[in-house]
C-alpha positions, 0 to 999 in steps of 0.5 A, a space after each residue: 240586971 244592969 242595962 248597960 248601953 254603949 252610945 256611939 255618936 253621943 255628941 251628934 245630932 240624935 245622940 245627945 238627945 238620946 242620953 236623957 231618954 236612956 237615963 229616964 229608962 234605967 240605963 247605965 250609959 256609956 258614951 263614946 266621944 272622939 274628943 275629951 268632954 267633962 259633961 256632967 249628966 250622970 254618965 260614963 264618958 269614953 274618949 275613943 276612935 272607932 275607926 281604930 280597931 284596937 281602941 274599939 276592942 279595948 273599949 267593948 272589953 272594959 265597958 262589956 255593955 248589954 246593948 248597943 245604940 250606934 248613931 255614929 257616922 259621917 254626916 257633913 251636909 252636902 258631902 256625906 251622900 257620895 263620900 269615901 267616909 261611908 265605906 269607912 263607917 261600914 268597915 268600923 260599924 262591922 268591927 263594933 258589932 263583932 266586938 260587941 258580941 265578943 264582950 257578951 252583948 245582947 241587943 244591938 240598934 243601929 241607925 239607917 236611913 230612908 235613902 236606902 228606899 228606892 226614891 225613883 218610886 215616891 211615896 210612903 215606904 213600908 218596911 220589908 214591902 217597899 224595895 231598897 235601891 238606894 241612889 247614893 253611896 250613903 244609902 248603898 253603905 247604910 243598906 249594906 251594913 243593914 243586911 250584914 247586921 241582920 245576918 250577923 244577928 241571926 247567925 249568932 242569936 243576937 237581937 238586932 234592929 235597924 231605925 230608918 231615919 227620915 227627915 229630922 229637925 230640931 236644936 243642935 241641927 247643923 246650921 246648913 240643913 234646910 230648916 235651920 238655915 231658913 230659921 238662921 236666915 230669918 232671925 238675921 233678917 236675910 233673904 232666903 232663896 227657895 225652890 217652889 217647895 212643893 216636895 212633901 217630906 216626913 219631918 220629925 223633931 229630933 227629940 222625938 226621933 231619939 225617944 223613938 230609938 230608945 223605945 226601940 232599943 228597950 223593946 224586943 222588936 227586930 228588923 227594920 223600923 221607920 223612924 218617922 212622923 207617918 206624915 207628909 208636909 210641903 216644904 212650903 208649908 213648913 217654912 211658912 210655919 216658921 215665918 209665921 212664928 217670926 212674922 218674916 214671911 217677906 224674906 222668903 223667896 219661893 221658886 228662886 231656886 230650880 229644884 234638883 231634877 232628880 228630887 223626888 216629889 214625896 218621901 215619907 214613912 209608914 210608922 205603923 210598926 213604930 207606933 203598934 209594935 214598939 208602942 211609941 208616939 211623938 210628943 211634938 206637933 210640927 208647929 210646937 217643934 218648929 217653935 222650939 227650934 226657933 227659940 233654940 237658935 234665937 238663944 244660940 245666935 244671941 250667945 246664950 247657949 
């Protein structure tokens, strides 16, 4: 039987890296883009606006996917945390899963966020153990969709999983996000002002995140799964790895910016469920992943990509 997957957010940060992973596992890939694309990677591209119910319904009827991998969301850095767009994406995602069911779909995997957890309680978060008490509209929206997806799957006997994403980095990251902004500044020989950098975060290369999601999709595991490295790195530590690669440590000014008072000291994900039940392990060590990212930005800024 053909495994036919509908991939949303296919041109986004995680989605573009998921395409080769899906192909390698034998999926017939149907990818959604809001704009026309001539991508030639052996996949079927569909131009559709998921915010428009009729377009969404017709897409699901025409594709009739067996699997749904849903990444699409509003993610403008600095704006997405409390944007009204989050409510629109909850609504669109509910329609998407309803039309998926009507088209005979069998398994859904959606992308959640570590911001669903209670960040007033810093630590290594464990699925179904640590309390969900999001502090932002983004976290509330994702957590609400997670609950609805779980109830919908149980009610209509559809296999569902929810991948909680922690902190990602890698090629194609938005230039205003932390690690990319640091790397760009260093490559352009500009001073980068930072906080003290003592905050500890769980970072994962985006290609590893994509492969983890596809492994989850290809499994029968249901419920919440942390998409994380299971390790906590000091921001200072990671930034210094990048400066060592570029031999430009003099450009970093730690302590030049005051940290947000509500910034948790530790946010990391226990990834034993991902490792033991899904059977996934990361490919990149942090040093190799940062080198890959530095090289990508070097070529990007030089106009090679």
